[in-house]
C-alpha positions in Angstrom: -6.2 11.2 1.2 -9.4 11.5 -1.0 -10.2 9.7 -4.2 -9.9 13.1 -5.9 -6.2 13.4 -4.7 -5.4 10.0 -6.3 -7.1 11.0 -9.5 -5.0 14.2 -9.5 -1.8 12.2 -8.9 -2.6 9.9 -11.8 -3.1 12.8 -14.1 -0.2 14.9 -13.0 2.5 12.2 -12.3 3.1 10.4 -15.6 6.6 9.1 -14.9 6.7 5.3 -15.0 9.5 5.3 -12.3 7.0 6.5 -9.7 5.4 3.2 -8.8 4.9 3.6 -5.1 3.1 6.1 -2.8 3.8 4.3 0.5 6.1 5.7 3.2 8.6 2.9 3.1 10.3 0.9 5.9 13.8 0.8 7.2 15.4 -2.1 9.1 18.8 -2.0 10.8 21.5 -3.5 8.6 20.0 -2.4 5.3 22.2 -0.8 2.6 20.5 1.8 0.6 22.3 2.8 -2.6 21.1 5.8 -4.7 22.4 4.6 -8.1 19.8 6.9 -9.7 17.2 9.4 -8.5 14.4 7.7 -6.6 16.2 4.4 -6.1 16.3 4.7 -2.2 12.7 5.6 -1.9 11.7 2.8 -4.3 13.8 0.3 -2.4 12.3 1.3 1.0 8.8 1.2 -0.4 9.4 -2.4 -1.6 10.8 -3.2 1.8 7.5 -2.1 3.4 5.5 -4.4 1.2 7.7 -7.3 2.0 7.5 -6.6 5.7 3.8 -6.3 5.7 3.4 -9.5 3.7 5.7 -11.6 5.8 5.7 -14.9 3.9 5.1 -14.3 0.2 2.1 -15.9 -1.5 2.6 -19.5 -2.4 2.3 -21.2 -5.8 -1.3 -21.3 -7.0 -2.6 -18.6 -4.7 -4.9 -15.7 -5.7 -4.0 -12.3 -4.2 -6.0 -9.1 -4.1 -4.3 -5.7 -3.4 -7.1 -3.3 -2.4 -6.0 0.3 -2.9 -3.3 -0.6 -5.4 -2.2 3.0 -6.1 0.2 2.9 -9.1 0.7 -0.8 -9.1 4.0 -1.1 -7.3 3.0 -3.9 -4.8 1.4 -5.9 -7.6 4.6 -5.6 -9.6 6.6 -6.8 -6.6 4.3 -9.7 -6.0 4.6 -10.8 -9.7 8.4 -10.7 -9.5 8.9 -12.3 -6.1 6.1 -14.7 -5.5 4.6 -17.7 -7.3 1.0 -16.5 -7.0 -1.2 -17.7 -9.8 -3.2 -14.5 -10.0 -2.7 -11.0 -8.7 -5.5 -8.5 -8.8 -5.1 -4.8 -8.0 -8.3 -2.8 -7.2 -8.7 0.9 -6.8 -11.7 3.3 -6.9 -9.7 5.8 -9.0 -10.2 4.9 -12.6 -7.3 7.2 -13.7 -5.1 5.3 -11.2 -6.1 2.0 -12.6 -5.1 3.1 -16.1 -1.7 4.1 -14.7 -1.3 0.7 -13.1 -2.1 -1.0 -16.4 0.5 1.1 -18.2 3.1 0.5 -15.4 2.7 -3.2 -14.8 2.5 -5.7 -17.7 2.4 -9.3 -16.5 0.1 -12.1 -17.6 -0.7 -12.9 -13.9 -1.6 -9.4 -13.0 -4.9 -7.6 -13.7 -6.4 -4.3 -12.4 -10.0 -3.5 -11.6 -11.9 -0.3 -10.8 -13.9 -0.9 -7.7 -15.0 0.1 -4.2 -13.2 -1.4 -1.2 -16.5 -1.4 0.7 -18.3 -3.3 -2.0 -15.7 -5.6 -3.6 -16.7 -6.8 -7.1 -15.7 -10.4 -6.4 -17.5 -13.6 -5.4 -17.3 -15.2 -2.0 -14.0 -17.0 -1.3 -12.2 -15.7 -4.3 -8.8 -15.0 -2.8 -6.2 -16.7 -0.6 -4.6 -13.4 0.5 -5.8 -9.7 0.6 -3.4 -6.9 1.2 -4.2 -3.2 2.0 -1.4 -0.7 2.4 -1.9 2.9 3.4 -5.4 3.1 2.0 -8.1 2.3 4.5 -7.8 5.7 6.3 -9.7 7.1 3.3 -12.6 4.7 3.5 -15.9 6.1 5.0 -16.9 2.6 6.2 -13.8 0.8 7.4 -15.8 -2.0 9.2 -17.7 -2.5 5.9 -14.4 -3.0 4.2 -13.2 -5.5 6.7 -16.5 -7.4 6.3 -15.9 -7.5 2.5 -12.4 -8.8 3.1 -13.8 -11.6 5.2 -16.3 -12.4 2.5 -13.9 -12.6 -0.5 -11.3 -14.6 1.5 -11.2 -18.3 1.3 -11.2 -20.3 4.6 -7.9 -19.8 6.3 -7.0 -17.0 3.9 -4.8 -14.2 5.1 -5.3 -10.4 5.4 -2.2 -8.2 5.7 -3.2 -4.6 6.6 -1.2 -1.5 7.4 -1.8 2.2 7.8 -0.9 5.3 9.7 -3.6 5.9 12.3 -4.3 8.1 15.4 -3.2 6.1 18.4 -6.5 6.5 20.2 -8.2 4.6 17.3 -6.1 1.4 17.8 -8.6 -0.4 20.0 -11.5 0.4 17.6 -9.5 -0.9 14.7 -8.9 -4.2 16.5 -12.6 -4.4 17.5 -13.7 -3.8 13.9 -11.4 -6.5 12.5 -12.8 -9.0 15.1 -16.4 -7.8 14.5 -15.9 -8.6 10.8 -15.0 -12.2 11.7 -11.2 -11.9 11.1 -8.8 -13.5 13.6 -6.0 -11.1 14.5 -2.7 -12.9 14.8 -0.4 -10.0 15.3 -0.4 -6.2 15.7 2.9 -4.5 15.2 3.9 -0.9 15.7 6.6 -0.1 13.0 6.4 3.7 13.4 10.2 4.0 14.1 11.1 2.0 10.9 8.7 4.0 8.8 9.9 7.4 10.1 13.5 6.2 9.6 12.7 5.4 6.0 11.1 8.8 5.4 14.2 10.5 6.9 16.7 8.4 5.0 14.9 8.9 1.7 14.2 12.6 2.0 17.1 13.8 -0.2 16.4 11.0 -2.7 12.7 11.9 -2.9 13.7 15.5 -3.7 16.1 14.2 -6.4 13.4 12.1 -8.1 10.9 14.9 -8.1 13.5 17.3 -9.5 14.3 14.6 -12.2 10.6 14.2 -13.1 10.1 18.0 -13.3 13.1 18.3 -15.5 11.8 15.5 -17.8 8.4 17.1 -18.0 6.7 13.9 -16.6 5.0 15.6 -13.6 3.2 18.9 -13.0 5.7 20.9 -11.0 3.4 22.6 -8.4 1.8 19.2 -7.5 5.2 17.5 -7.3 6.6 20.2 -5.0 3.5 19.9 -2.7 3.7 16.1 -2.6 7.5 16.2 -1.9 7.0 18.6 0.9 4.4 16.4 2.5 6.6 13.3 2.3 9.8 15.0 3.5 8.3 17.5 6.1 4.7 17.3 7.3 4.2 13.5 7.3 7.4 12.7 9.2 6.4 15.4 11.7 3.1 13.6 12.4 5.1 10.4 13.4 7.6 12.4 15.5 4.8 14.1 17.4 2.9 10.9 17.9 -0.1 12.2 16.1 0.0 9.0 13.9 1.3 5.6 14.6 2.2 3.2 11.8 0.6 -0.2 12.5 0.6 -3.6 10.8 -2.2 -6.1 11.4 -1.8 -9.7 10.3 -5.1 -11.6 10.3 -6.8 -14.6 8.8 -10.3 -15.9 8.1 -10.9 -18.9 10.4 -11.4 -22.1 8.6 -14.7 -24.1 8.6 -15.4 -25.7 11.9 
């Protein structure tokens, strides 16, 4: 999706309950309870962030979320990790203002910036995360090089996106070309598709609730809901996209 789309979303979705735009993740044995509209979708979106992260950031670490959307991952990190500082970055200024309104924690800050030219010094972060965002970057390799630059030695990069299957080898080559050591590549398409299917009715309920509350522009909400409940799941069923997680780190000094 383009930067314009995210600016439109920030302007047209004003409901503070709408913290996540990711597709979610379902694991067998989970119990999803819809105690209010949007609860299942929110729970599954948080589950995706946890799965992509693996081990949460440790005490004293500095974490950067590139493509932070509406601030949901940063809010989760603040609640469930002992990270010293959490920075969310997004190119969309309107989205950053939404993040600042949605997430209020002394350890969390939000910055407008370009993923391909990160406005931070070398070795600024112990962990960088990027969830469902890099597909919109014109220079993905440039982004990976910037991740390598801002990571400290032995710092981790947790990256996930829906990608065309025939680009998987190139993604791996780009990560390695940027100097990142790829530790694991995981296909979680089945779990993401299951999450989209299981949250379909709940997503409809939260959009209906936001429309009724007047906190979203109705035409935009209906279009987004249809994408998340119909067209996007279909791309995964057809194999047009695969949902892949990469876990990488920047090698330490030798």
